[in-house]
N, C-alpha and C positions, 0 to 999 in steps of 0.2 A: 630551260627557263625556270626561274624561281622567284617567289615573292618573299621578302624578309621584312618583318616588322620588329623594330628595336623599341621596346617599351621605355627604356632609359632616356632615349633621345626623341621619342615619339616620331620616328622616321619610318616611312614605308618605302622600300626599294623594290622595283621590279627589275630583275637582272635577266636580260635577254641572252647574253652569252658571256662566258667566263674568260675574258681577255683583258690585257692591261688597258687602263684608261689613259688616253693621251690628252684629252681636253674635256672640260665641263663648261656648260653654259646654263645660266639661270634664266629660263624663258620668261617666267613671271615670278613674283615674289614667292619663294618656297617651293618652286618646281625646277628641279635641276636635271639636265639631260647630259649623259656622259657618252663620249665618243672614243672609238679606237683610232689608231694612227692613220687609218684610211678614211676617216670621217663617218663611219657607220655607227649608228646608235647602239650602245651596248647596255645601258641601264637608264632608268628614270627614277628619280628620288623625290618624294613628297615630304617636305618638312611640316611639323605640326599636324601629322596625319589624323589625329583624333578630332581635329577641328573640321576636317573635310570628309571623313568616312564615319559611318555609323559605328562600326567595330573594326578598326584596322587590323586586329589580331585574328580576325576570321575572314576566310576567303572562299569564294565559290569559283569553280573552274568549269567552263562550258566549251565544248567543241561543237560548232554548228556543222551540219552535213553540207557536203559540197553540192553546189548547184550543177545539175547535169545540163550540159549544153553543147 
């Protein structure tokens, strides 16, 4: 998984897996979800990212501990 911010287009993309995109849907204005040929989500794209995120070029990554059960 990786996050990519393109300053030229002000686009933030979260790539979940590197597979060919078969279909894309704009869920809401500026929020695009890409799917593979089996219908699995492979990436999420946020247009005009600087309007939605404080600093789209900066990312924090956190892994929460598993809940024992």
